[in-house]
N, C-alpha and C positions, 0 to 999 in steps of 0.2 A: 504494499499499499504506499510506503514511504518513496520508493522508486517511481511509483505512477503518479504521485502528487509532485514530485520533483520535475518529472517530464511534463506534465500539464501546466504547471506554472512557469517552466521556462519557455514553452512554446508561447504562453500568452503575453510574456514580457519581451519576446524576441524583436517583435516590429517596432518597440519603442526604445531600443538600445541606442544609447548614445556612444560616441568615440571613446569617452573618458572612462566608460563603464565597460568596454570591452574586454580588458585583461581580466578583470574580477570575474566576469561571466565566463570567460575561456577556461580559467582556472577551476572555477566550480563544475563546468560540465567535464573537465579532464579528471578530477577526482571521482565524479560520478561514473564516467566510463571506466576508469581504471579498477573500478570495483564491480560494476555491472555488466561489462562487455568481455565475456569470457575469452575470446580471441585477443584482444586488446590487452586485457589483464595477464595472459600467458606471455605475450610478447614482451610487456614491461617486466615480468618476472626474469626472462631470459637475458634481459639488459640490466638486471638488478638494479632497477629503477624504483624507488619508493614513492609513491605518490605524495605523502605529506611532506617530503623534502623539496618537492617542486614549487617554487614560489614566483617565478617569472616565465613569461611566454616562451623564451628561448631556451628554457630547460625542459620543455615538453617534448618527448619523444614522438615522432610521427610515424604512422603504420604505413609501411610500403603499399603502394596501391595494388600491387600483384596479389595481396591476400584476399581481395575481393574475388579472385578467380578460384580460389581453392578453399575458402572457408565461409562460414556463415557469419558475417560481421554483424552483430546486432546487440543493442543495449537494452532490450525490452523483451519480455516473454509474450507480448502480443503478437498473434499470428499476423504475417504480412497481408496486405490487402492487394499488393502487386509486387512482382519481382522484375525490377528493370534489368535488361541485359544489354551489354555494351555492343557496338558493332565490331565488326572484324572479318578477316579473310577466312576462306574456307578452312577447316581443320584447326582453327586457333580456339583455345579455350576462352571463354567469354566471361567478363566480370558480371556479377550478380550483386545487385542491391535490394535487399528485403525491405521494402518500404511498408511501414505498418500504419502510415497516416496520409492517405493521397489527398485528402482535403487539405492537410497542412501543407502539403508538396504544392498543389495548385494556388493556395493563398500565398506562398513564400515566392513563387515565380511570378504571380501577377503583382504583388506589392513591388518587387524588384523592377520589373519592366515599367510600372507606372510611375516609380520615382525618377527614371530616366527619361522616359519618353511621354508621359502623360496618360490620361484615363483610356482605357481600351474601347470604351464606348464612343471614342471620337475618331476610331480607326475603322478601316476596312483591311482585314488580314488575308492575304492570299499566300498559300504555302506551296512550295515546290520541293518534296522530300521524297523523291524515290529511293528505294532501298530502306529507308527508315520506315515509310508508311506501310510497307509491306511487312514490317515486324510489328506486331501489336504490343510489344513489351519495351519499345524505346521511349526512354523518359522524354526525349524531343517531341516525339508525337504527343505524348500526353500533354506537355506544356503548350504546344502550338494548338491542339484541339481545345484546349481551355481558353486560350486567347480568342479564338474563332468565335466560340460560344458567347463569350462576354461582349463581342462586338455587336452582337444583335442584328448584324446586317446580312441580307440575302446573298451579297456576292462574296463573303468571306467564306473561304473553304480551302481544301485541298486540291491541287490539281496534279494528278499523277503523271499522266501522258498527254493531257490535253493542252499542249503549248500553244496551239493557235488560238484556243478559246481563252487562255490565260492573258495572251498578249492583247487580244481584242478587249478583255475586261480592263486590263491595266490602262489602255488608251481612254477607254470610255470614263473611267473614274477619276482621271486627272482632271484637275480643276474644280473638283466637287467640294462638297461642305466638310468631307471628312479626309483626314490623312490617309494615304494608302502604303501599307507595309507589304512589301514582298520578301519573305523570308524563305531561305533555301539552302539546301545543302550545295556545297561549292561547285562540284562537278557538274550539277544539274543547271546551276546559274550559268556556267560557262558554256554549256551546250546550248542553252537558250540564246545567249549572246552570239554564239555561233551562227545559230540558225535566223535570228532577227537583229537586225540593227534599227532601233527606234528610239525616239525621245521618251524617256522616262525621268526626265529631270525634277518631276514633282513627286516621284515615288521614293519612299524610303526603302532602299535595298540593303538586306542584311543577310550575310552569309554565316553559316554555322560551322564552317569547317567541313571536312570530309571529301576527300578524293577517291578513297577506297580502291585505288589501283586503275581507275577507269580512264585517266588521262596521264600524260606526262606531268610530273610533279613541278608545280610551280612555287616560287615564293608567294607569300600574301600580298606584297607590294606588286607583283605581277598580275595576280588575279584581280586586284583591285583596280589597276591600270586598265586592264582589258575590259572590265564590266563598265568602268566609267566612260571609256572611249566609245563602246558600242551602244550604250544606254543613255549617253550625255549627262552623266550624273556628276554633281559636284564631289560626291564622297561616297564610299561604301562602309556600312556599319558591320560590325562583327559581334557575335555572341560566343562566349566562352563558357562552356558547361561539359559535364561528363556524368556518365551513369553512376558514378560513385558519390556526387555531390548533389545535394538538393537546390542549392543556390547557382546563380548564374553570375557572370560579369559581362559587362558589355562596352565596346569599343565604338565610340561616336565619331571619331577621326583618328587618323594616323596610327592605327593599331594600339591605341593606348586604352587598356581595359580598366574600367572603374567597378569597384565592388561595393555591394551594399555594406551597411553599417556592421553588420554581424558576420562579415567574411573578410578574411585578411590573408595575404600572401607574405610568407618568409622565405628567404633564399639560403640554401645549404651548399657548402662546399661540394663540387662534383666528385671529388675523391674520397670525401669524408662525409657521409650522411648526417653525422651527429654534430657537425660543425655548423652552428647557426648564428653566426657572427652578426649582430645588429647592423654593422657598418658596411656588409657585403651589398654590392650593387648588381653583380650578375652571379647566377648559379642554378643549381636545382631549384624547381618551385615547390614548396611546401603549402599546403593550404589548410587554413581553419575556416571551416564552415560550421557556424554553431547551429544551422538548420539541421545538421546531421545528428540532432540529439537521439534519435532512435538506433543509429548505427555508429559511426566512428567520425568525429568532426576534426580529426588531425591526421591528414593524408599527405603521404610523400608521394607527389606525382613524379611521372617520366619526363615532364616537361622542363625545358631550360628557359629561363627568362631574366628580365632586369627589373630592378625594383625602382620604381619613380617615387611613390609616396606610400604611405601606409594603406591606402585604399585604391592604388593604382599601379599598374604593371605592363609589361610587354612580353610576349611570347617569342622565343627566338627559334625553338626548335624541339627536338627530342634527344634524351640521352643516347649515347651510343648503345646499341645491342637491345634496347628496349622494343618491346612488340610494336609493331605499327599499328596504331588504331585509327579508325575511320575518321575520328573528330580531330586528329592532329596530323594526317599524312602530308597536308598541303604545307606545312611549316618546315619540312625537311630540306 
């Protein structure tokens, strides 16, 4: 009962978290998960880490993201309402995130989007997510489906292979009373740009990553330049998310990702995963996502990035020899 109350109260307070209260909340969640998350507790035990001796963020050990492939990473006994699975190439073991509270996930995703972009009921959301849409347990599809429903607009929806209809709809909606968001997996947006050269300068185009071996790998800057050229765009926006996280970061320009108040990035030494010097500006990306209260909030990702501010960062690529994941192939 005590653990249930902690989770309930933590979730209730999360949307109101201030930057000054972040470290206190993170340490409280760390101590809770060090006790109630069996996988994380055993990992800390192997490291001989005693949770009562951890008093600063940079002392918290981060769970390698690979654990989500081989273990049930949970901090609650509540049965999952859905199990999100990562993308990947054929034969790869996929990460699994056991989500006990899908309503909380939708609330978190909606709150983050609206803090950066405004109310969803002022948008029309058109989604181009082939390969993701064909998998019913993709967290990205769950998020975008919720966004579509929240718009309450008849033209909002998924466009799987109807590219001609998608282009017609985008052209028709431009200049209307609502903002238009075209959110798509990267290879699909590039395919669309190859097929159609058209003026979408009033459309907010957002790529979610994802080359999945479909095309020659491109740097993010190359992708954005191509989309801007073909669609007459002033800029391309980006979403940074992954199966193992309930929160997202958004880049509104220049690949600079901004996080919500309850999400923070720390950088580790690429050769020493336990070296989390607060003065480091480039390194492996460790993510604190306090929305992961039901699983593990302290994730050692396989991405490499640069630290800009406590709530902003850039992604440079992936660690050598890490699995290629659909959401990050484009950064190599």
